TIVEXKOL-967464 format. One line per field, with one value per residue (C-alpha): x, y, z; residue number from 1; residue in three letters. Coordinates in steps of 0.001 Angstrom, whole numbers. Example, Ala and Ser with C-alpha at 12.3 -4.5 7.8 and 13.67 -1.06 7.14 Angstrom:
TIVEXKOL-967464
c1	12300 | 13670
c2	-4500 | -1060
c3	7800 | 7140
nr	1 | 2
rest	Ala | Ser
This chain:
TIVEXKOL-967464
c1	-20294 | -20661 | -23627 | -21668 | -18891 | -17994 | -19606 | -17897 | -19052 | -18140 | -18787 | -18399 | -17688 | -16234 | -13532 | -15693 | -19147 | -21844 | -19917 | -16987 | -19227 | -20981 | -17618 | -16501 | -19725 | -19657 | -16061 | -17027 | -19709 | -17230 | -17509 | -14496 | -14756 | -13547 | -14141 | -13572 | -13578 | -13062 | -11387 | -12480 | -9958 | -10937
c2	-12039 | -8840 | -8290 | -8619 | -10942 | -13446 | -11316 | -9597 | -6173 | -4674 | -940 | 1267 | 4970 | 4619 | 7285 | 10012 | 10966 | 8409 | 5554 | 6089 | 6209 | 3006 | 1257 | 2406 | 1233 | -2155 | -2640 | -1603 | -4288 | -6991 | -7195 | -7647 | -4584 | -4169 | -827 | 995 | 4563 | 6511 | 9880 | 12579 | 14332 | 17919
c3	17967 | 15993 | 13686 | 10415 | 11571 | 8853 | 6133 | 3211 | 2013 | -1370 | -1357 | -4416 | -4063 | -572 | -736 | 792 | 1944 | 2644 | 1019 | 3375 | 6446 | 5389 | 4926 | 8383 | 10056 | 8328 | 9517 | 13063 | 13017 | 11979 | 8189 | 5948 | 3709 | 136 | -1513 | -4776 | -5910 | -9095 | -9005 | -11409 | -13589 | -14188
nr	1 | 2 | 3 | 4 | 5 | 6 | 7 | 8 | 9 | 10 | 11 | 12 | 13 | 14 | 15 | 16 | 17 | 18 | 19 | 20 | 21 | 22 | 23 | 24 | 25 | 26 | 27 | 28 | 29 | 30 | 31 | 32 | 33 | 34 | 35 | 36 | 37 | 38 | 39 | 40 | 41 | 42
rest	Met | Lys | Leu | Leu | Glu | Gly | Lys | Ile | Ala | Leu | Ile | Thr | Gly | Ala | Ser | Lys | Gly | Ile | Gly | Arg | Lys | Ile | Ala | Glu | Lys | Phe | Ala | Glu | His | Gly | Ala | Asp | Val | Ala | Phe | Thr | Tyr | Leu | Ser | Ser | Val | Glu
């Protein structure tokens, strides 16, 4: 059994940087991952 198997993770700001890496690691450890992001309009 993986460490986060059966768990759900909601990660905000997961499109890049540290948020993305956290989402990837949680998924590797068995979590179901839901994530959001907000793009900036310049």
